[in-house]
mmCIF file as Biopython writes it, N, C-alpha, C and O atoms, coordinates in Angstrom:
data_model
#
loop_
_atom_site.group_PDB
_atom_site.id
_atom_site.type_symbol
_atom_site.label_atom_id
_atom_site.label_alt_id
_atom_site.label_comp_id
_atom_site.label_asym_id
_atom_site.label_entity_id
_atom_site.label_seq_id
_atom_site.pdbx_PDB_ins_code
_atom_site.Cartn_x
_atom_site.Cartn_y
_atom_site.Cartn_z
_atom_site.occupancy
_atom_site.B_iso_or_equiv
_atom_site.auth_seq_id
_atom_site.auth_asym_id
_atom_site.pdbx_PDB_model_num
ATOM 1   N N  . UNK A ? 1  ? -90.932  32.064 -32.883 1.0 0.0 1  A 1 
ATOM 2   C CA . UNK A ? 1  ? -92.176  31.624 -32.614 1.0 0.0 1  A 1 
ATOM 3   C C  . UNK A ? 1  ? -93.131  32.649 -32.120 1.0 0.0 1  A 1 
ATOM 4   O O  . UNK A ? 1  ? -94.221  32.828 -32.662 1.0 0.0 1  A 1 
ATOM 5   N N  . UNK A ? 2  ? -92.718  33.320 -31.090 1.0 0.0 2  A 1 
ATOM 6   C CA . UNK A ? 2  ? -93.644  34.283 -30.620 1.0 0.0 2  A 1 
ATOM 7   C C  . UNK A ? 2  ? -94.022  35.474 -31.532 1.0 0.0 2  A 1 
ATOM 8   O O  . UNK A ? 2  ? -95.171  35.897 -31.399 1.0 0.0 2  A 1 
ATOM 9   N N  . UNK A ? 3  ? -93.241  36.059 -32.418 1.0 0.0 3  A 1 
ATOM 10  C CA . UNK A ? 3  ? -93.529  36.818 -33.546 1.0 0.0 3  A 1 
ATOM 11  C C  . UNK A ? 3  ? -94.750  36.222 -34.356 1.0 0.0 3  A 1 
ATOM 12  O O  . UNK A ? 3  ? -95.822  36.777 -34.599 1.0 0.0 3  A 1 
ATOM 13  N N  . UNK A ? 4  ? -94.358  35.057 -34.687 1.0 0.0 4  A 1 
ATOM 14  C CA . UNK A ? 4  ? -95.354  34.440 -35.765 1.0 0.0 4  A 1 
ATOM 15  C C  . UNK A ? 4  ? -96.824  34.285 -34.907 1.0 0.0 4  A 1 
ATOM 16  O O  . UNK A ? 4  ? -97.865  34.513 -35.523 1.0 0.0 4  A 1 
ATOM 17  N N  . UNK A ? 5  ? -96.870  33.948 -33.680 1.0 0.0 5  A 1 
ATOM 18  C CA . UNK A ? 5  ? -98.006  33.973 -33.039 1.0 0.0 5  A 1 
ATOM 19  C C  . UNK A ? 5  ? -98.529  35.211 -32.639 1.0 0.0 5  A 1 
ATOM 20  O O  . UNK A ? 5  ? -99.698  35.225 -32.256 1.0 0.0 5  A 1 
ATOM 21  N N  . UNK A ? 6  ? -97.870  36.275 -32.656 1.0 0.0 6  A 1 
ATOM 22  C CA . UNK A ? 6  ? -98.466  37.417 -32.393 1.0 0.0 6  A 1 
ATOM 23  C C  . UNK A ? 6  ? -99.097  37.922 -33.716 1.0 0.0 6  A 1 
ATOM 24  O O  . UNK A ? 6  ? -100.166 38.530 -33.679 1.0 0.0 6  A 1 
ATOM 25  N N  . UNK A ? 7  ? -98.436  37.675 -34.918 1.0 0.0 7  A 1 
ATOM 26  C CA . UNK A ? 7  ? -98.960  37.793 -36.294 1.0 0.0 7  A 1 
ATOM 27  C C  . UNK A ? 7  ? -100.266 37.171 -36.328 1.0 0.0 7  A 1 
ATOM 28  O O  . UNK A ? 7  ? -101.282 37.843 -36.505 1.0 0.0 7  A 1 
ATOM 29  N N  . UNK A ? 8  ? -100.281 35.997 -36.178 1.0 0.0 8  A 1 
ATOM 30  C CA . UNK A ? 8  ? -101.595 35.219 -36.364 1.0 0.0 8  A 1 
ATOM 31  C C  . UNK A ? 8  ? -102.785 35.749 -35.424 1.0 0.0 8  A 1 
ATOM 32  O O  . UNK A ? 8  ? -103.950 35.837 -35.813 1.0 0.0 8  A 1 
ATOM 33  N N  . UNK A ? 9  ? -102.373 36.067 -34.227 1.0 0.0 9  A 1 
ATOM 34  C CA . UNK A ? 9  ? -103.188 36.519 -33.325 1.0 0.0 9  A 1 
ATOM 35  C C  . UNK A ? 9  ? -103.958 38.069 -33.754 1.0 0.0 9  A 1 
ATOM 36  O O  . UNK A ? 9  ? -105.154 38.358 -33.716 1.0 0.0 9  A 1 
ATOM 37  N N  . UNK A ? 10 ? -102.999 38.748 -34.088 1.0 0.0 10 A 1 
ATOM 38  C CA . UNK A ? 10 ? -103.447 40.105 -34.773 1.0 0.0 10 A 1 
ATOM 39  C C  . UNK A ? 10 ? -104.003 40.089 -36.132 1.0 0.0 10 A 1 
ATOM 40  O O  . UNK A ? 10 ? -104.427 41.142 -36.608 1.0 0.0 10 A 1 
ATOM 41  N N  . UNK A ? 11 ? -104.044 38.942 -36.834 1.0 0.0 11 A 1 
ATOM 42  C CA . UNK A ? 11 ? -104.728 38.937 -38.088 1.0 0.0 11 A 1 
ATOM 43  C C  . UNK A ? 11 ? -103.782 39.394 -39.158 1.0 0.0 11 A 1 
ATOM 44  O O  . UNK A ? 11 ? -104.179 39.510 -40.318 1.0 0.0 11 A 1 
ATOM 45  N N  . UNK A ? 12 ? -102.673 39.631 -38.850 1.0 0.0 12 A 1 
ATOM 46  C CA . UNK A ? 12 ? -101.800 39.992 -39.989 1.0 0.0 12 A 1 
ATOM 47  C C  . UNK A ? 12 ? -101.452 38.887 -40.944 1.0 0.0 12 A 1 
ATOM 48  O O  . UNK A ? 12 ? -101.229 39.104 -42.135 1.0 0.0 12 A 1 
ATOM 49  N N  . UNK A ? 13 ? -101.408 37.608 -40.353 1.0 0.0 13 A 1 
ATOM 50  C CA . UNK A ? 13 ? -101.344 36.392 -41.237 1.0 0.0 13 A 1 
ATOM 51  C C  . UNK A ? 13 ? -102.232 35.207 -40.804 1.0 0.0 13 A 1 
ATOM 52  O O  . UNK A ? 13 ? -102.357 35.015 -39.594 1.0 0.0 13 A 1 
ATOM 53  N N  . UNK A ? 14 ? -102.738 34.549 -41.509 1.0 0.0 14 A 1 
ATOM 54  C CA . UNK A ? 14 ? -103.694 33.345 -40.861 1.0 0.0 14 A 1 
ATOM 55  C C  . UNK A ? 14 ? -102.891 32.184 -41.093 1.0 0.0 14 A 1 
ATOM 56  O O  . UNK A ? 14 ? -101.942 32.167 -41.876 1.0 0.0 14 A 1 
ATOM 57  N N  . UNK A ? 15 ? -103.311 31.128 -40.346 1.0 0.0 15 A 1 
ATOM 58  C CA . UNK A ? 15 ? -102.774 29.694 -40.343 1.0 0.0 15 A 1 
ATOM 59  C C  . UNK A ? 15 ? -102.963 29.210 -41.935 1.0 0.0 15 A 1 
ATOM 60  O O  . UNK A ? 15 ? -102.043 28.604 -42.483 1.0 0.0 15 A 1 
ATOM 61  N N  . UNK A ? 16 ? -103.830 29.419 -42.432 1.0 0.0 16 A 1 
ATOM 62  C CA . UNK A ? 16 ? -104.319 29.027 -43.658 1.0 0.0 16 A 1 
ATOM 63  C C  . UNK A ? 16 ? -103.209 29.723 -44.810 1.0 0.0 16 A 1 
ATOM 64  O O  . UNK A ? 16 ? -102.511 29.180 -45.667 1.0 0.0 16 A 1 
ATOM 65  N N  . UNK A ? 17 ? -103.348 30.900 -44.495 1.0 0.0 17 A 1 
ATOM 66  C CA . UNK A ? 17 ? -102.231 31.801 -45.619 1.0 0.0 17 A 1 
ATOM 67  C C  . UNK A ? 17 ? -100.890 31.401 -45.523 1.0 0.0 17 A 1 
ATOM 68  O O  . UNK A ? 17 ? -100.182 31.276 -46.523 1.0 0.0 17 A 1 
ATOM 69  N N  . UNK A ? 18 ? -100.497 31.193 -44.377 1.0 0.0 18 A 1 
ATOM 70  C CA . UNK A ? 18 ? -99.242  30.895 -44.038 1.0 0.0 18 A 1 
ATOM 71  C C  . UNK A ? 18 ? -98.843  29.593 -44.725 1.0 0.0 18 A 1 
ATOM 72  O O  . UNK A ? 18 ? -97.802  29.430 -45.363 1.0 0.0 18 A 1 
ATOM 73  N N  . UNK A ? 19 ? -99.925  28.570 -44.489 1.0 0.0 19 A 1 
ATOM 74  C CA . UNK A ? 19 ? -99.460  27.281 -44.990 1.0 0.0 19 A 1 
ATOM 75  C C  . UNK A ? 19 ? -99.584  27.412 -46.600 1.0 0.0 19 A 1 
ATOM 76  O O  . UNK A ? 19 ? -98.878  26.688 -47.301 1.0 0.0 19 A 1 
ATOM 77  N N  . UNK A ? 20 ? -100.321 28.171 -47.079 1.0 0.0 20 A 1 
ATOM 78  C CA . UNK A ? 20 ? -100.651 28.167 -48.615 1.0 0.0 20 A 1 
ATOM 79  C C  . UNK A ? 20 ? -99.057  28.847 -49.254 1.0 0.0 20 A 1 
ATOM 80  O O  . UNK A ? 20 ? -98.501  28.403 -50.259 1.0 0.0 20 A 1 
ATOM 81  N N  . UNK A ? 21 ? -98.581  29.884 -48.486 1.0 0.0 21 A 1 
ATOM 82  C CA . UNK A ? 21 ? -97.469  30.476 -49.039 1.0 0.0 21 A 1 
ATOM 83  C C  . UNK A ? 21 ? -96.085  29.665 -48.608 1.0 0.0 21 A 1 
ATOM 84  O O  . UNK A ? 21 ? -94.971  30.028 -48.984 1.0 0.0 21 A 1 
ATOM 85  N N  . UNK A ? 22 ? -96.277  28.750 -47.936 1.0 0.0 22 A 1 
ATOM 86  C CA . UNK A ? 22 ? -94.985  27.932 -47.395 1.0 0.0 22 A 1 
ATOM 87  C C  . UNK A ? 22 ? -95.138  26.536 -47.937 1.0 0.0 22 A 1 
ATOM 88  O O  . UNK A ? 22 ? -94.087  25.903 -48.034 1.0 0.0 22 A 1 
ATOM 89  N N  . UNK A ? 23 ? -96.163  25.983 -48.280 1.0 0.0 23 A 1 
ATOM 90  C CA . UNK A ? 23 ? -96.114  24.555 -48.361 1.0 0.0 23 A 1 
ATOM 91  C C  . UNK A ? 23 ? -96.282  23.641 -47.252 1.0 0.0 23 A 1 
ATOM 92  O O  . UNK A ? 23 ? -96.388  22.426 -47.425 1.0 0.0 23 A 1 
ATOM 93  N N  . UNK A ? 24 ? -96.308  24.163 -46.185 1.0 0.0 24 A 1 
ATOM 94  C CA . UNK A ? 24 ? -96.686  23.559 -45.006 1.0 0.0 24 A 1 
ATOM 95  C C  . UNK A ? 24 ? -98.113  23.185 -44.602 1.0 0.0 24 A 1 
ATOM 96  O O  . UNK A ? 24 ? -98.975  24.064 -44.620 1.0 0.0 24 A 1 
ATOM 97  N N  . UNK A ? 25 ? -98.371  22.117 -44.291 1.0 0.0 25 A 1 
ATOM 98  C CA . UNK A ? 25 ? -99.863  22.009 -43.993 1.0 0.0 25 A 1 
ATOM 99  C C  . UNK A ? 25 ? -100.445 22.618 -43.053 1.0 0.0 25 A 1 
ATOM 100 O O  . UNK A ? 25 ? -99.878  22.717 -41.965 1.0 0.0 25 A 1 
ATOM 101 N N  . UNK A ? 26 ? -101.649 23.135 -43.257 1.0 0.0 26 A 1 
ATOM 102 C CA . UNK A ? 26 ? -102.429 23.985 -42.036 1.0 0.0 26 A 1 
ATOM 103 C C  . UNK A ? 26 ? -102.499 23.359 -40.736 1.0 0.0 26 A 1 
ATOM 104 O O  . UNK A ? 26 ? -102.291 23.986 -39.697 1.0 0.0 26 A 1 
ATOM 105 N N  . UNK A ? 27 ? -102.802 22.079 -40.782 1.0 0.0 27 A 1 
ATOM 106 C CA . UNK A ? 27 ? -102.856 21.286 -39.507 1.0 0.0 27 A 1 
ATOM 107 C C  . UNK A ? 27 ? -101.528 21.281 -38.732 1.0 0.0 27 A 1 
ATOM 108 O O  . UNK A ? 27 ? -101.471 21.487 -37.520 1.0 0.0 27 A 1 
ATOM 109 N N  . UNK A ? 28 ? -100.394 21.015 -39.565 1.0 0.0 28 A 1 
ATOM 110 C CA . UNK A ? 28 ? -99.072  21.482 -38.743 1.0 0.0 28 A 1 
ATOM 111 C C  . UNK A ? 28 ? -98.796  22.717 -38.347 1.0 0.0 28 A 1 
ATOM 112 O O  . UNK A ? 28 ? -98.303  22.847 -37.226 1.0 0.0 28 A 1 
ATOM 113 N N  . UNK A ? 29 ? -99.029  23.813 -39.107 1.0 0.0 29 A 1 
ATOM 114 C CA . UNK A ? 29 ? -98.776  24.976 -38.698 1.0 0.0 29 A 1 
ATOM 115 C C  . UNK A ? 29 ? -99.801  25.236 -37.408 1.0 0.0 29 A 1 
ATOM 116 O O  . UNK A ? 29 ? -99.299  25.846 -36.464 1.0 0.0 29 A 1 
ATOM 117 N N  . UNK A ? 30 ? -100.814 24.935 -37.320 1.0 0.0 30 A 1 
ATOM 118 C CA . UNK A ? 30 ? -101.471 25.104 -36.164 1.0 0.0 30 A 1 
ATOM 119 C C  . UNK A ? 30 ? -101.076 24.390 -34.795 1.0 0.0 30 A 1 
ATOM 120 O O  . UNK A ? 30 ? -101.044 24.893 -33.672 1.0 0.0 30 A 1 
ATOM 121 N N  . UNK A ? 31 ? -100.797 23.142 -35.168 1.0 0.0 31 A 1 
ATOM 122 C CA . UNK A ? 31 ? -100.015 22.314 -34.155 1.0 0.0 31 A 1 
ATOM 123 C C  . UNK A ? 31 ? -98.770  22.913 -33.549 1.0 0.0 31 A 1 
ATOM 124 O O  . UNK A ? 31 ? -98.535  22.832 -32.343 1.0 0.0 31 A 1 
ATOM 125 N N  . UNK A ? 32 ? -97.961  23.531 -34.435 1.0 0.0 32 A 1 
ATOM 126 C CA . UNK A ? 32 ? -96.784  24.249 -34.137 1.0 0.0 32 A 1 
ATOM 127 C C  . UNK A ? 32 ? -96.935  25.354 -33.142 1.0 0.0 32 A 1 
ATOM 128 O O  . UNK A ? 32 ? -96.224  25.529 -32.152 1.0 0.0 32 A 1 
ATOM 129 N N  . UNK A ? 33 ? -98.192  26.247 -33.620 1.0 0.0 33 A 1 
ATOM 130 C CA . UNK A ? 33 ? -98.415  27.490 -32.994 1.0 0.0 33 A 1 
ATOM 131 C C  . UNK A ? 33 ? -99.048  27.231 -31.570 1.0 0.0 33 A 1 
ATOM 132 O O  . UNK A ? 33 ? -99.110  28.076 -30.676 1.0 0.0 33 A 1 
ATOM 133 N N  . UNK A ? 34 ? -99.439  26.121 -31.510 1.0 0.0 34 A 1 
ATOM 134 C CA . UNK A ? 34 ? -100.083 25.433 -30.168 1.0 0.0 34 A 1 
ATOM 135 C C  . UNK A ? 34 ? -99.247  24.860 -29.306 1.0 0.0 34 A 1 
ATOM 136 O O  . UNK A ? 34 ? -99.539  24.585 -28.142 1.0 0.0 34 A 1 
ATOM 137 N N  . UNK A ? 35 ? -98.148  24.654 -29.856 1.0 0.0 35 A 1 
ATOM 138 C CA . UNK A ? 35 ? -96.905  23.977 -29.001 1.0 0.0 35 A 1 
ATOM 139 C C  . UNK A ? 35 ? -96.961  22.673 -28.948 1.0 0.0 35 A 1 
ATOM 140 O O  . UNK A ? 35 ? -96.291  22.112 -28.080 1.0 0.0 35 A 1 
ATOM 141 N N  . UNK A ? 36 ? -97.725  21.932 -29.808 1.0 0.0 36 A 1 
ATOM 142 C CA . UNK A ? 36 ? -97.759  20.525 -29.949 1.0 0.0 36 A 1 
ATOM 143 C C  . UNK A ? 36 ? -96.820  19.853 -30.653 1.0 0.0 36 A 1 
ATOM 144 O O  . UNK A ? 36 ? -96.470  18.702 -30.391 1.0 0.0 36 A 1 
ATOM 145 N N  . UNK A ? 37 ? -96.285  20.691 -31.766 1.0 0.0 37 A 1 
ATOM 146 C CA . UNK A ? 37 ? -95.295  20.053 -32.584 1.0 0.0 37 A 1 
ATOM 147 C C  . UNK A ? 37 ? -94.097  21.203 -32.871 1.0 0.0 37 A 1 
ATOM 148 O O  . UNK A ? 37 ? -94.232  22.277 -32.284 1.0 0.0 37 A 1 
ATOM 149 N N  . UNK A ? 38 ? -93.113  21.049 -33.613 1.0 0.0 38 A 1 
ATOM 150 C CA . UNK A ? 38 ? -92.269  22.003 -33.911 1.0 0.0 38 A 1 
ATOM 151 C C  . UNK A ? 38 ? -91.872  22.068 -35.507 1.0 0.0 38 A 1 
ATOM 152 O O  . UNK A ? 38 ? -91.938  21.046 -36.190 1.0 0.0 38 A 1 
ATOM 153 N N  . UNK A ? 39 ? -91.517  23.139 -35.978 1.0 0.0 39 A 1 
ATOM 154 C CA . UNK A ? 39 ? -91.025  23.198 -37.398 1.0 0.0 39 A 1 
ATOM 155 C C  . UNK A ? 39 ? -89.515  22.742 -37.503 1.0 0.0 39 A 1 
ATOM 156 O O  . UNK A ? 39 ? -88.730  22.951 -36.579 1.0 0.0 39 A 1 
ATOM 157 N N  . UNK A ? 40 ? -89.177  22.160 -38.578 1.0 0.0 40 A 1 
ATOM 158 C CA . UNK A ? 40 ? -87.738  21.678 -38.769 1.0 0.0 40 A 1 
ATOM 159 C C  . UNK A ? 40 ? -87.281  22.953 -39.039 1.0 0.0 40 A 1 
ATOM 160 O O  . UNK A ? 40 ? -87.986  23.961 -39.101 1.0 0.0 40 A 1 
ATOM 161 N N  . UNK A ? 41 ? -85.769  22.869 -39.240 1.0 0.0 41 A 1 
ATOM 162 C CA . UNK A ? 41 ? -84.846  24.169 -39.595 1.0 0.0 41 A 1 
ATOM 163 C C  . UNK A ? 41 ? -85.374  24.590 -41.091 1.0 0.0 41 A 1 
ATOM 164 O O  . UNK A ? 41 ? -85.624  25.754 -41.405 1.0 0.0 41 A 1 
ATOM 165 N N  . UNK A ? 42 ? -85.487  23.592 -41.862 1.0 0.0 42 A 1 
ATOM 166 C CA . UNK A ? 42 ? -85.875  24.047 -43.249 1.0 0.0 42 A 1 
ATOM 167 C C  . UNK A ? 42 ? -87.144  24.772 -43.335 1.0 0.0 42 A 1 
ATOM 168 O O  . UNK A ? 42 ? -87.324  25.787 -44.007 1.0 0.0 42 A 1 
ATOM 169 N N  . UNK A ? 43 ? -88.033  24.160 -42.585 1.0 0.0 43 A 1 
ATOM 170 C CA . UNK A ? 43 ? -89.443  24.849 -42.564 1.0 0.0 43 A 1 
ATOM 171 C C  . UNK A ? 43 ? -89.193  26.281 -42.056 1.0 0.0 43 A 1 
ATOM 172 O O  . UNK A ? 43 ? -89.696  27.222 -42.670 1.0 0.0 43 A 1 
ATOM 173 N N  . UNK A ? 44 ? -88.486  26.474 -41.032 1.0 0.0 44 A 1 
ATOM 174 C CA . UNK A ? 44 ? -88.434  27.820 -40.401 1.0 0.0 44 A 1 
ATOM 175 C C  . UNK A ? 44 ? -87.715  28.842 -41.304 1.0 0.0 44 A 1 
ATOM 176 O O  . UNK A ? 44 ? -88.035  30.027 -41.223 1.0 0.0 44 A 1 
ATOM 177 N N  . UNK A ? 45 ? -86.651  28.392 -42.257 1.0 0.0 45 A 1 
ATOM 178 C CA . UNK A ? 45 ? -86.237  29.116 -43.280 1.0 0.0 45 A 1 
ATOM 179 C C  . UNK A ? 45 ? -87.444  29.343 -44.477 1.0 0.0 45 A 1 
ATOM 180 O O  . UNK A ? 45 ? -87.544  30.481 -44.935 1.0 0.0 45 A 1 
ATOM 181 N N  . UNK A ? 46 ? -88.260  28.391 -44.932 1.0 0.0 46 A 1 
ATOM 182 C CA . UNK A ? 46 ? -89.103  28.634 -45.808 1.0 0.0 46 A 1 
ATOM 183 C C  . UNK A ? 46 ? -90.125  29.809 -45.039 1.0 0.0 46 A 1 
ATOM 184 O O  . UNK A ? 46 ? -90.412  30.819 -45.682 1.0 0.0 46 A 1 
ATOM 185 N N  . UNK A ? 47 ? -90.562  29.659 -43.885 1.0 0.0 47 A 1 
ATOM 186 C CA . UNK A ? 47 ? -91.430  30.787 -43.371 1.0 0.0 47 A 1 
ATOM 187 C C  . UNK A ? 47 ? -90.786  32.059 -43.394 1.0 0.0 47 A 1 
ATOM 188 O O  . UNK A ? 47 ? -91.443  33.055 -43.699 1.0 0.0 47 A 1 
ATOM 189 N N  . UNK A ? 48 ? -89.303  32.157 -43.044 1.0 0.0 48 A 1 
ATOM 190 C CA . UNK A ? 48 ? -88.781  33.365 -42.945 1.0 0.0 48 A 1 
ATOM 191 C C  . UNK A ? 48 ? -88.795  34.103 -44.488 1.0 0.0 48 A 1 
ATOM 192 O O  . UNK A ? 48 ? -89.134  35.262 -44.727 1.0 0.0 48 A 1 
ATOM 193 N N  . UNK A ? 49 ? -88.414  33.271 -45.270 1.0 0.0 49 A 1 
ATOM 194 C CA . UNK A ? 49 ? -88.573  33.765 -46.740 1.0 0.0 49 A 1 
ATOM 195 C C  . UNK A ? 49 ? -89.888  34.056 -47.086 1.0 0.0 49 A 1 
ATOM 196 O O  . UNK A ? 49 ? -90.065  34.984 -47.875 1.0 0.0 49 A 1 
ATOM 197 N N  . UNK A ? 50 ? -90.896  33.413 -46.626 1.0 0.0 50 A 1 
ATOM 198 C CA . UNK A ? 50 ? -92.188  33.769 -47.225 1.0 0.0 50 A 1 
ATOM 199 C C  . UNK A ? 50 ? -92.914  34.977 -46.544 1.0 0.0 50 A 1 
ATOM 200 O O  . UNK A ? 50 ? -93.904  35.539 -47.013 1.0 0.0 50 A 1 
ATOM 201 N N  . UNK A ? 51 ? -92.305  35.286 -45.408 1.0 0.0 51 A 1 
ATOM 202 C CA . UNK A ? 51 ? -92.633  36.627 -44.599 1.0 0.0 51 A 1 
ATOM 203 C C  . UNK A ? 51 ? -91.683  37.596 -44.758 1.0 0.0 51 A 1 
ATOM 204 O O  . UNK A ? 51 ? -91.566  38.556 -43.997 1.0 0.0 51 A 1 
ATOM 205 N N  . UNK A ? 52 ? -90.895  37.351 -45.861 1.0 0.0 52 A 1 
ATOM 206 C CA . UNK A ? 52 ? -89.635  38.415 -46.046 1.0 0.0 52 A 1 
ATOM 207 C C  . UNK A ? 52 ? -89.207  38.885 -44.834 1.0 0.0 52 A 1 
ATOM 208 O O  . UNK A ? 52 ? -89.382  40.061 -44.515 1.0 0.0 52 A 1 
ATOM 209 N N  . UNK A ? 53 ? -88.615  38.016 -44.063 1.0 0.0 53 A 1 
ATOM 210 C CA . UNK A ? 53 ? -87.933  38.333 -42.890 1.0 0.0 53 A 1 
ATOM 211 C C  . UNK A ? 53 ? -86.597  37.635 -42.955 1.0 0.0 53 A 1 
ATOM 212 O O  . UNK A ? 53 ? -86.389  36.726 -43.758 1.0 0.0 53 A 1 
ATOM 213 N N  . UNK A ? 54 ? -85.681  38.079 -42.086 1.0 0.0 54 A 1 
ATOM 214 C CA . UNK A ? 54 ? -84.340  37.673 -41.974 1.0 0.0 54 A 1 
ATOM 215 C C  . UNK A ? 54 ? -84.170  37.216 -40.473 1.0 0.0 54 A 1 
ATOM 216 O O  . UNK A ? 54 ? -85.032  37.596 -39.680 1.0 0.0 54 A 1 
ATOM 217 N N  . UNK A ? 55 ? -83.310  36.568 -40.096 1.0 0.0 55 A 1 
ATOM 218 C CA . UNK A ? 55 ? -82.873  35.879 -38.672 1.0 0.0 55 A 1 
ATOM 219 C C  . UNK A ? 55 ? -82.655  37.363 -37.912 1.0 0.0 55 A 1 
ATOM 220 O O  . UNK A ? 55 ? -83.170  37.482 -36.800 1.0 0.0 55 A 1 
ATOM 221 N N  . UNK A ? 56 ? -82.045  38.292 -38.372 1.0 0.0 56 A 1 
ATOM 222 C CA . UNK A ? 56 ? -81.713  39.523 -37.573 1.0 0.0 56 A 1 
ATOM 223 C C  . UNK A ? 56 ? -83.015  40.218 -37.157 1.0 0.0 56 A 1 
ATOM 224 O O  . UNK A ? 56 ? -83.040  40.916 -36.143 1.0 0.0 56 A 1 
ATOM 225 N N  . UNK A ? 57 ? -84.154  40.026 -37.967 1.0 0.0 57 A 1 
ATOM 226 C CA . UNK A ? 57 ? -85.459  40.594 -37.577 1.0 0.0 57 A 1 
ATOM 227 C C  . UNK A ? 57 ? -86.131  40.006 -36.363 1.0 0.0 57 A 1 
ATOM 228 O O  . UNK A ? 57 ? -87.095  40.506 -35.785 1.0 0.0 57 A 1 
ATOM 229 N N  . UNK A ? 58 ? -85.527  38.914 -36.050 1.0 0.0 58 A 1 
ATOM 230 C CA . UNK A ? 58 ? -86.088  38.055 -34.944 1.0 0.0 58 A 1 
ATOM 231 C C  . UNK A ? 58 ? -85.514  38.530 -33.582 1.0 0.0 58 A 1 
ATOM 232 O O  . UNK A ? 58 ? -86.065  38.260 -32.516 1.0 0.0 58 A 1 
ATOM 233 N N  . UNK A ? 59 ? -84.510  39.167 -33.673 1.0 0.0 59 A 1 
ATOM 234 C CA . UNK A ? 59 ? -83.446  39.710 -32.430 1.0 0.0 59 A 1 
ATOM 235 C C  . UNK A ? 59 ? -84.230  40.716 -31.857 1.0 0.0 59 A 1 
ATOM 236 O O  . UNK A ? 59 ? -85.101  41.292 -32.508 1.0 0.0 59 A 1 
ATOM 237 N N  . UNK A ? 60 ? -83.948  41.010 -30.501 1.0 0.0 60 A 1 
ATOM 238 C CA . UNK A ? 60 ? -84.537  42.052 -29.756 1.0 0.0 60 A 1 
ATOM 239 C C  . UNK A ? 60 ? -83.835  43.173 -30.123 1.0 0.0 60 A 1 
ATOM 240 O O  . UNK A ? 60 ? -82.611  43.160 -29.987 1.0 0.0 60 A 1 
ATOM 241 N N  . UNK A ? 61 ? -84.461  44.262 -30.619 1.0 0.0 61 A 1 
ATOM 242 C CA . UNK A ? 61 ? -83.611  45.594 -30.742 1.0 0.0 61 A 1 
ATOM 243 C C  . UNK A ? 61 ? -82.542  45.989 -29.644 1.0 0.0 61 A 1 
ATOM 244 O O  . UNK A ? 61 ? -81.488  46.489 -30.037 1.0 0.0 61 A 1 
ATOM 245 N N  . UNK A ? 62 ? -82.747  45.798 -28.321 1.0 0.0 62 A 1 
ATOM 246 C CA . UNK A ? 62 ? -81.923  45.956 -27.234 1.0 0.0 62 A 1 
ATOM 247 C C  . UNK A ? 62 ? -80.837  45.154 -27.277 1.0 0.0 62 A 1 
ATOM 248 O O  . UNK A ? 62 ? -79.789  45.634 -26.845 1.0 0.0 62 A 1 
ATOM 249 N N  . UNK A ? 63 ? -80.830  43.857 -27.765 1.0 0.0 63 A 1 
ATOM 250 C CA . UNK A ? 63 ? -79.831  42.835 -28.001 1.0 0.0 63 A 1 
ATOM 251 C C  . UNK A ? 63 ? -78.910  43.467 -28.977 1.0 0.0 63 A 1 
ATOM 252 O O  . UNK A ? 63 ? -77.704  43.595 -28.762 1.0 0.0 63 A 1 
ATOM 253 N N  . UNK A ? 64 ? -79.588  43.908 -30.196 1.0 0.0 64 A 1 
ATOM 254 C CA . UNK A ? 64 ? -78.802  44.286 -31.333 1.0 0.0 64 A 1 
ATOM 255 C C  . UNK A ? 64 ? -77.876  45.466 -30.863 1.0 0.0 64 A 1 
ATOM 256 O O  . UNK A ? 64 ? -76.709  45.581 -31.235 1.0 0.0 64 A 1 
ATOM 257 N N  . UNK A ? 65 ? -78.521  46.338 -29.998 1.0 0.0 65 A 1 
ATOM 258 C CA . UNK A ? 65 ? -77.841  47.629 -29.748 1.0 0.0 65 A 1 
ATOM 259 C C  . UNK A ? 65 ? -76.324  47.163 -28.833 1.0 0.0 65 A 1 
ATOM 260 O O  . UNK A ? 65 ? -75.170  47.585 -28.904 1.0 0.0 65 A 1 
ATOM 261 N N  . UNK A ? 66 ? -76.829  46.346 -28.178 1.0 0.0 66 A 1 
ATOM 262 C CA . UNK A ? 66 ? -75.662  45.852 -27.222 1.0 0.0 66 A 1 
ATOM 263 C C  . UNK A ? 66 ? -74.459  45.263 -27.941 1.0 0.0 66 A 1 
ATOM 264 O O  . UNK A ? 66 ? -73.309  45.597 -27.657 1.0 0.0 66 A 1 
ATOM 265 N N  . UNK A ? 67 ? -74.743  44.436 -28.819 1.0 0.0 67 A 1 
ATOM 266 C CA . UNK A ? 67 ? -74.028  43.860 -29.772 1.0 0.0 67 A 1 
ATOM 267 C C  . UNK A ? 67 ? -73.321  44.804 -30.785 1.0 0.0 67 A 1 
ATOM 268 O O  . UNK A ? 67 ? -72.228  44.474 -31.247 1.0 0.0 67 A 1 
ATOM 269 N N  . UNK A ? 68 ? -73.858  45.850 -31.104 1.0 0.0 68 A 1 
ATOM 270 C CA . UNK A ? 68 ? -73.278  46.942 -31.857 1.0 0.0 68 A 1 
ATOM 271 C C  . UNK A ? 68 ? -72.200  47.696 -31.198 1.0 0.0 68 A 1 
ATOM 272 O O  . UNK A ? 68 ? -71.237  48.163 -31.806 1.0 0.0 68 A 1 
ATOM 273 N N  . UNK A ? 69 ? -72.384  47.790 -30.027 1.0 0.0 69 A 1 
ATOM 274 C CA . UNK A ? 69 ? -71.524  48.624 -29.118 1.0 0.0 69 A 1 
ATOM 275 C C  . UNK A ? 69 ? -70.241  48.000 -28.980 1.0 0.0 69 A 1 
ATOM 276 O O  . UNK A ? 69 ? -69.221  48.659 -28.776 1.0 0.0 69 A 1 
ATOM 277 N N  . UNK A ? 70 ? -70.258  46.649 -29.092 1.0 0.0 70 A 1 
ATOM 278 C CA . UNK A ? 70 ? -68.919  45.929 -28.635 1.0 0.0 70 A 1 
ATOM 279 C C  . UNK A ? 70 ? -67.933  46.094 -29.647 1.0 0.0 70 A 1 
ATOM 280 O O  . UNK A ? 70 ? -66.810  45.612 -29.499 1.0 0.0 70 A 1 
#
């Protein structure tokens, strides 16, 4: 969620653009970004696909390095 909020704040993506790309209503996107609602797992998957991201992209690089060393 923090990454999505950062991308909206920086202008890389807009709430409206994300809503259009995912089929999720803009008011719902807005309310989730403001912490008033949450996305379902299915909506999260849709957002990841629309943004061309994988779950691994959401992990902290330091955590990934620690896991890789194990």
